C-alpha positions in Angstrom: 29.5 13.5 9.2 31.9 10.8 8.4 33.8 10.5 5.0 31.7 7.8 3.7 28.5 9.9 4.4 30.0 12.9 2.6 30.9 10.6 -0.4 27.4 9.2 -0.5 25.8 12.7 -0.1 27.9 13.9 -3.1 26.9 11.0 -5.3 23.3 11.4 -4.6 23.5 15.1 -5.5 25.4 14.2 -8.7 22.9 11.5 -9.7 20.1 14.0 -9.0 21.7 16.6 -11.2 22.1 14.0 -13.9 18.4 13.3 -13.8 17.6 17.0 -13.9 19.6 17.5 -16.9 18.1 14.4 -18.7 14.7 15.8 -17.8 15.6 19.3 -19.2 16.8 17.8 -22.4 13.6 15.6 -22.7 11.3 18.7 -22.0 13.1 20.6 -24.7 12.7 17.5 -27.0 16.5 17.5 -27.6 18.6 14.3 -27.9 17.4 10.8 -27.8 14.1 10.0 -26.8 14.4 7.8 -23.5 11.1 6.1 -23.6 10.2 2.4 -23.8 7.5 3.1 -26.4 10.1 4.6 -28.7 12.8 2.3 -28.0 10.8 -0.8 -28.8 9.1 0.6 -31.8 10.1 -0.5 -35.2 11.6 2.0 -37.6 8.2 2.5 -39.4 6.4 3.1 -36.1 9.1 5.6 -35.1 8.5 7.7 -38.2 4.9 7.8 -37.7 4.9 8.3 -34.0 4.0 11.6 -32.3 7.0 11.9 -30.0 5.9 15.0 -28.0 3.8 13.1 -25.4 6.6 10.5 -25.0 9.2 13.2 -24.5 6.9 15.0 -21.8 6.3 11.7 -20.1 10.0 11.0 -19.9 10.8 14.5 -18.8 8.3 14.3 -15.9 9.7 10.8 -14.9 13.3 12.2 -14.9 12.6 15.2 -13.0 10.7 13.3 -10.2 13.5 10.8 -10.1 15.9 13.7 -9.7 13.7 15.2 -6.9 13.7 11.9 -5.1 17.6 11.6 -5.1 17.8 15.2 -4.0 15.4 14.7 -1.1 17.5 11.5 -0.1 20.6 13.7 -0.1 18.8 16.3 2.1 17.7 13.6 4.3 21.3 12.3 4.7 22.5 15.9 5.5 19.8 16.8 8.0 18.9 13.3 9.4 15.3 14.5 10.0 13.9 10.9 9.5 10.7 11.9 7.7 12.1 12.9 4.2 12.5 9.0 3.4 8.7 8.7 3.6 8.4 11.6 1.2 10.7 9.8 -1.2 8.6 6.7 -0.9 5.5 8.7 -1.6 7.2 10.2 -4.6 8.1 6.7 -6.0 4.3 5.7 -5.6 3.3 8.9 -7.4 5.9 8.2 -10.1 4.6 4.7 -10.7 1.0 5.8 -10.8 1.9 8.7 -13.2 3.9 6.3 -15.5 1.0 3.9 -15.7 -1.8 6.4 -16.2 0.3 8.4 -18.7 1.1 5.5 -20.7 -2.6 4.6 -20.9 -3.5 8.1 -21.9 -1.0 8.2 -24.7 -2.0 4.9 -26.0 -5.6 5.9 -26.2 -4.7 8.9 -28.5 
């Protein structure tokens, strides 16, 4: 491995860890709610909002993004060639999950 590959590998792992930590805090409902529905809501809407499903949605998304970056790092290390396809599949699942879960939250 060349130096630039090692640096990229380390950066991918660090980004993955950051997303796992964000996901952990969102699962625990600690810290700022990092969800568009909450961010764009008015102060009155935020007070009345049930934050639990939004925390869960954000947590799942952050963990999936962390997994995606981790698989990209593993692919760089092993150079298998097929893990990139797995990451693309994760991205598609992530988009579908975000849309479906937003619809389900808004229905309730």
